[in-house]
DOGU-600509 format. One record per residue (C-alpha): x, y, z. Coordinates in steps of 0.5 Angstrom, whole numbers, plus 500, padded with zeros to 3 digits. Each point is the difference from the previous one (the first is absolute). Layout:
<pts>
XYZ
...
</pts>
This chain:
<pts>
252424739
504505506
500506495
493500499
500502508
507505500
498503493
496506504
504502505
506500495
497505495
498504505
508501501
501508497
508497499
497494496
495504497
507505498
504494497
493497496
499508497
507498497
499493498
494501497
503507496
506495497
505504503
507497497
504500507
497500506
502498507
497497506
504500508
498497506
496494500
503494503
500493496
493498503
498507498
503501492
494494498
495504502
501506497
501496494
494496501
496507500
503503494
498494496
494498503
498507499
502501492
503493497
506501495
505495501
506501504
507497501
502500507
508499501
503498506
507500502
500492502
496493498
497499507
497508500
497499494
497493502
498503507
496505496
497496495
497496506
498507503
497502494
496494498
497500507
498508499
498499493
499493497
505496497
496501494
503507500
507498501
506497496
507498503
506501495
504494503
508500500
503495497
504496505
506500496
506504499
504503493
504495497
496493502
498496496
494496503
493503498
496504505
495497505
493498496
497503505
502507500
500500493
493498500
498507505
504504494
497497495
493501504
502507501
501501492
494497498
497505505
504506496
497497494
493501501
501507502
496499506
502504506
505497506
504501506
507497497
505498506
507499498
507500503
507505499
503493497
493498496
499506496
508499497
498493498
498500493
495497497
496497493
498506496
493503499
499498493
504493500
495499507
494501496
502495494
501495506
495500504
494496497
493502502
494494499
492500499
495496499
499498493
507502497
503497494
507497503
506497496
502494505
508500497
500508500
497500507
505495503
506504496
498506503
499497507
507497500
504507496
497502507
503495505
495495501
502493500
496494498
498494506
495494500
497504506
500508501
503501508
503507501
501506496
502499492
498493499
496499494
496493498
496498494
495494501
496499494
495506499
503503507
506505502
502501506
503507501
503502507
502507500
500505506
494501503
497500507
494495498
503496497
502497493
496499494
498494495
497502493
496494496
499500493
496498495
504499493
504508501
494503504
500501507
494497503
501500507
505505505
501498508
504501505
502493504
504498507
507497500
498497505
495495497
501502493
492502500
497506496
498505505
496506497
498501493
503506496
498505494
507502499
508500503
506502498
506496502
506504502
508500496
502495505
508503499
502507500
506500495
499504494
504502494
500508503
499501506
496505504
499504507
494500504
499507498
499498493
493496501
498506505
494505497
501507500
496502505
504495505
502504507
507497502
501500508
507501502
500497507
506502504
503503494
508500503
499494503
498497492
506504497
505496505
497493499
501502492
507502501
502494505
497495494
505504495
506499505
499493502
498496493
504503495
497495495
494504499
503504495
501494495
493496503
494502495
495499505
502505505
500507499
504506505
497505505
502506496
497497493
493498504
500507503
501503493
494496498
496504505
500506497
493501496
496497506
498504506
503498507
499501508
505499504
499498507
503500506
499498508
505506500
499507501
504502492
504497495
507502501
503493499
496498493
503501494
493502497
499507499
496503506
494501498
496507501
494498502
500496507
495498505
501498507
495494502
502498508
499493501
503496506
501493501
496497507
504498506
501494501
496497506
504492501
493497502
499506506
493500498
499506507
504504495
497499494
494501504
502507502
503502494
493499496
496504505
505506500
499499492
492499501
500507504
503503494
495498496
504495496
497494496
504494502
500493498
504495502
502494494
500494500
504495494
493495501
494498502
502494505
506507503
493504500
496496504
506499506
502507499
492502502
500495505
507503504
497507498
493498504
505501507
502507498
494505501
504506497
503496493
492499498
499506497
504498495
498496494
503494499
501497493
503494494
505505496
508497499
504506501
507500501
500505506
495505502
501508501
497506503
497506494
500506505
497505495
494494498
499497507
501493497
504496504
501492498
504495505
501493498
502494503
509502499
498505505
495497505
505493501
506501496
496496495
504500493
495500494
504495495
500502492
496494496
504496495
497502493
498493497
496498494
496495500
498499507
500493503
506498496
501495495
497492500
503495504
500495494
508499501
500495505
496494496
504502493
502494498
507499496
503494496
505497505
496502506
499495506
492498502
497495505
495495497
496498507
500493498
506498496
505505503
505506497
501501493
502506495
495503496
502500492
494504497
493499497
499495495
494499496
498492500
494496497
497496506
495496499
498503494
500508503
505504499
502503507
506504502
505497506
506502504
506496498
503497507
507497500
502495505
506496502
504496494
496505496
493496501
494504497
493501502
496505496
495504506
494502496
498507502
493499503
505496506
504506501
497499508
505494500
507504499
503506504
506504498
505498505
503505505
506500504
506504503
503503494
506495498
496494502
500495494
495494502
501493497
495497495
496495501
499493497
493500497
498493503
504500506
498500507
505505502
495506499
495496504
505500506
502507500
493503500
499495506
505503503
498507499
494498502
501497507
504506501
495505498
495496506
505501504
502507500
492502499
499496506
506504504
497506498
493498502
502497507
504508501
495503498
495498504
504498505
502509500
492501499
498496506
504504505
497506503
504506498
499508501
495503497
502508498
495505500
498504494
504505497
500507505
501508497
507498500
500495497
496504494
505505501
505497498
498495495
498508496
508503501
502495497
504503494
499495494
492498498
500493501
499494494
493496500
504494503
503504506
493502502
498493499
506497504
499506505
492498501
502493501
505499505
495507504
495494500
504494503
503505505
492502502
499492500
501496507
504495495
508500500
502504494
505497496
500502493
505501494
501506495
504500494
502506497
506502496
505505503
497507500
493499499
497502507
502494504
503503506
494506500
495494502
505498505
500507503
492500501
499493502
505502506
497506502
493497500
504495506
503506503
493504500
497493504
506501505
504494497
507500497
502498493
506497499
503501493
506494498
504501494
507496497
504505499
503506505
500504494
493499499
498501508
504507499
495502494
494497503
502503506
500507497
494499496
497498506
502507504
498504495
493498499
498500507
504506502
494504501
497495505
502497507
502494498
508497501
503497496
507496501
505496497
503493502
507498495
508500500
499508499
498501507
506500505
499495505
499504505
494504496
497493498
499498508
496507500
495498495
499493503
499503506
495505497
497494496
498496506
497506504
495501494
504507499
501499493
495500495
503497493
506496500
504499494
506496499
503493498
500493503
504504506
491500501
500493502
506499505
497497506
501507504
496504496
493500503
494504499
495503504
493499496
502498492
495501496
503500493
506496497
501503493
506495497
503503493
504496495
498494503
503496495
507502502
499497507
502493501
495494502
503500507
498507500
493499498
498494505
503505505
495505498
494495500
502499507
502506503
493504497
494495501
495504501
502508497
498501494
505500494
501503494
506496495
502505494
504498495
503502493
500494496
493500496
496494501
496498495
493500499
499493498
503498507
496506503
493497498
503492502
501502506
493505502
498498507
507497501
504506501
498507501
504504494
500507497
503502494
502507498
501499492
498508498
506504499
500508503
495504495
507505499
505494499
503500492
503494497
507499499
503502494
505493499
506500495
504495498
508501498
506499499
506502505
501508498
504504506
498506496
492498501
501497507
503507502
494505497
494495503
503501506
502507499
493501498
497497506
504504505
499506496
492500501
502499508
500492500
503494502
503494496
501492501
506497497
499493500
506495499
499494503
507497501
503502507
507498497
501506496
495505503
505504502
503502494
493501497
499505505
507502500
498502492
493502501
503506504
505502495
494500494
496505504
506503505
494505503
496495502
500498507
501492499
498494505
501493501
497494502
499492500
499495505
506498501
502506505
500501507
492501501
500506505
505504494
494497495
495503504
504507500
501500493
492498499
498505504
504506498
497498493
493500502
501508503
504501493
507501502
502497494
498500493
502493498
499494503
505494497
497494503
498492499
494497500
499503507
496505498
494495496
495501506
499503507
501508500
495506496
505505497
496504496
505505498
504495496
497500494
506496495
503494501
505497495
501493500
507498499
499493495
493499501
501494496
501496505
494501505
493497499
493503497
497500508
507504502
500505495
493501501
502501507
506504499
497505496
494501505
506503504
498506496
494504498
498501507
498507499
496504495
507501497
501497493
505494502
505496496
503494500
507498496
501493498
507499497
503494498
508499497
502504495
501494495
492499501
502493500
494497504
496493500
493501497
496498507
504506503
499504493
492499500
500501508
502507498
495502494
495498505
502503506
501506495
494500496
496499507
497506503
500499508
493503500
497497495
496494498
507496499
504501505
495494503
504496495
506502504
497499507
498493499
507497503
500504505
492498502
503493500
506501505
494504504
497493499
506497503
501504506
492499502
500493499
507497503
506497496
496493500
494503496
504504496
503494497
494496499
497507496
506500495
499493499
493501498
500506497
498506505
492501496
499493502
503500506
495506502
494496497
502494505
501504506
492503499
497493499
504499507
497505503
493499497
501492502
502502508
494506500
496494498
497504494
498496494
506498495
499504493
498495495
505499494
495497494
504499493
494501495
502497493
496505494
498497494
497505494
500500493
505505496
506504502
501503508
506504500
502507499
504501494
506503499
498505495
494502506
506501505
507500498
503500507
501492503
499503507
494504498
497494497
502496507
498505504
493500497
500492500
501500507
495506502
495495496
502495504
499503507
493503499
495498505
494504498
497499494
499508499
507500500
500497493
497506497
505505503
505496498
498500492
498508502
508501502
502495493
496505496
502506503
508498501
500496492
494501496
494495499
501494503
501495493
496493501
505497502
500504507
493499500
500493501
506500505
495505504
495495499
504494502
503504506
492501502
498493499
506497505
499505505
492498499
502492501
505502505
494502505
497493499
506496502
500498493
507498497
498500493
496504495
499499492
496504495
498497494
496502495
493501504
501497506
504501506
503494505
502501507
504494503
501500508
507495502
498492502
501501507
496506500
493501498
496507500
495499507
493500500
499508501
505501495
496497495
493502502
503508499
503498494
493497497
497507503
505504497
501498493
495502495
502495494
498493500
505496505
501493500
505496505
505493498
502496506
505497497
507499503
500507500
494504503
498505493
495505499
498501493
497506497
497502494
501507497
497500494
502503493
502507503
503498507
502506505
505498503
501506505
493499503
501492501
507501503
496506504
495495503
506494501
503505505
493502503
499493501
506498503
500506505
</pts>
């Protein structure tokens, strides 16, 4: 920890020694003046590290609290720090606080109940929010340990009383699942949920498990289940949970008092809401605790607190910004070094440390500083301790981003895409489109088997045994597409499939020809990264996501190759595509080439122009813009400068591709929002920029299945990871209520944010704008819709982006394009009129910063909406944008993206056969055209004695059973059968006999398929393997079979070639299956 490097210098400070003496003597009230914000955690760390005791550090605002929490976590380690989070609700709100915030508070109470010292960070707002009282917290908390006796019904009742809900499988905090002897509980923990296994009423196993795959990850001796809710019969303040010797640190007490006064003034409901106390009530509760008043100023004149008699001044100053001026940094370090200072240059992560080391290598004066990883928010100079720390914020103006708290790292399992409900459309590869109507148990040839009941046109039924699941897929198409059911036995489906196959073949051929043509042309081979490139990348104010780094690496590799780049970059707005484009453009400029950035709208051109200029301000790079925003004379000057090579990067609309624009030495073309350009524009681009590197960017996601189908036919990079500090959007469906709309707008405006109010009827939008303006007379309200005069629309959008308006009443023109991180509330009027994908995309306009965002989906007062709309709204309300379920909402968007990529004709064929089958056909076409062997599709009929299925009393949820059947059918390696048996034992308890038979049947199927056989029959002490009439096994395969099988073996050369294996009285099916598999491979 970095504190180990700081501690000696801090402890040598006479002022710190004086403060510590007061701290150690249990002084009731003392003061600290002089340290800047970055200096305060250094002093607090010194006190706590030297003599640990519980500290409650109260700051005026939530942002200061989170910054200081991060700072102390770096200095003292996260195990010593607790965060008493402020709820994201206001007095009078009917809804519950966000579960992540409740979790932080519960963990804090748990730490306090253990009586272990810790530093607790809380804002003025958080400490007046009440919680469960200590006695009730102790009663609701459940402590588990191996060997203890558990009454299942009593445990279930206690969990439900604490706010937990029973589910078929846990997918998020607050879920519990009971399956036979297994109980899964998702309580608050960063490590993951816990799994209990009972033998009668004894706890015999306690394990952590992953939500991603539901598998156990670690064995535990004990675990604690914390209450899911803070609701209590008798509420209490945090103070009631603190130990007697706790020191309360009031950071800027004058500002804390002002914050409490403002809250009381602003929210009159506080007196009627028993979840909140007043600042005065909290202050009275402080009387029994020791207090340290801390301020960066010289005294406490503005505070309502009694001025302390003992005040220590410790002067710690902030570090001046160097704004990427390394000469200035070197001079400052040299001066401090001459004064015998210890100097540290602090980086957020190891990658930044390596980059900074490379950059500093060229600065001899800066080499005396130690470069290390420690993500403090800002640096400080502590003259008395001869200590200085400089962070990336001061060196590069790179802000450290706060990390949003996440329980259960990695998120939930994405199982919902394949979840089936009765009535869902499916595609049977051989018979066409049908509807799923549930699972049925049937007796087929004397053997009980589970089957999917599929309904075709005219009510025709097909019972599909679960061992043939690979013949069907869930039908996917754009929302609202309802396919026609196919007729069983009709030739129409084969014709439809043949059309789709021809379409996929033509598409694959066109893509491969284009790809090959581009790759055969000589391109520009750009040089490796320069020192300036590394400097620019080090100055990026956010930490790159893994996807971003991968995309940047792929683009640089393309640019450095001698073939022209043609790469598609997919990623949502705000996921970091612009930064990738800036780095690529800068790389081109570093090699003496020009870069052009083509965008669909003048508003987006203006935003990119400002972003590029700001990022490249420290480098001799000339950035210009070409659009209708520019006067005619200015446009002429830019065109002339571009032709002369005096402009390095030009950003513009389709004005860029007009005849009068000529480049002197163009090296890179970036096309943003590619899907919004027409076919004619795209064709023109292909002709104009044949030999230059082309990077195309789109915000419409390209589905992974299609991406995989096109490997080798199109270069695609996906940025799927949201920025790490992105929080999920709190989504609420409600009836039209003017007071609630007013409250939502004021809440956002009061915290300095802006609001989108979406009203999608142009005829009445002016009246709605006037109404909203009358609701919130203090707010600036603007209007925007697609039928406005274009220049006026652009003016309004830019003014809103510049924060000159508080509320924008608009139609769906806000659906894509601009990135506005200050807009964190969206109110969607008549949300029932929008599709799931559109609602997802509209909600995605907010929540682009580290502030909590809100989406209010408004439906008419009577609440009369159809059932489909109601279900859609329920889905969007329940799905966390960043959790496992958001993939479900993405599906419709992905299919739109596939349509954009493939073109209109292919899109139609894709809809006809379903998305998954079309991707499969496309993949097969790509393989065929590249001369790769086709993947054989062999269906093996397995006949074994007894029941081979997953009983309902073992796995209750039908979707879970289908998922397990599907996993068994997809296994291509014998070793994986043992893993799936372990998984089932882990998740559901020891498998019954029927499941063991099912696994044996799946082993036999894989063994037979590897030999090219179509039937395998186990009867008593013999096993028969049959080949198809027209395809006898090869001599080599039979010889290998003879060598591999250890049991007696005979061949029968009948109509169908057959191999008969004598199994003996105690057959080992696992061993025989493995031998068959080995013989076939």
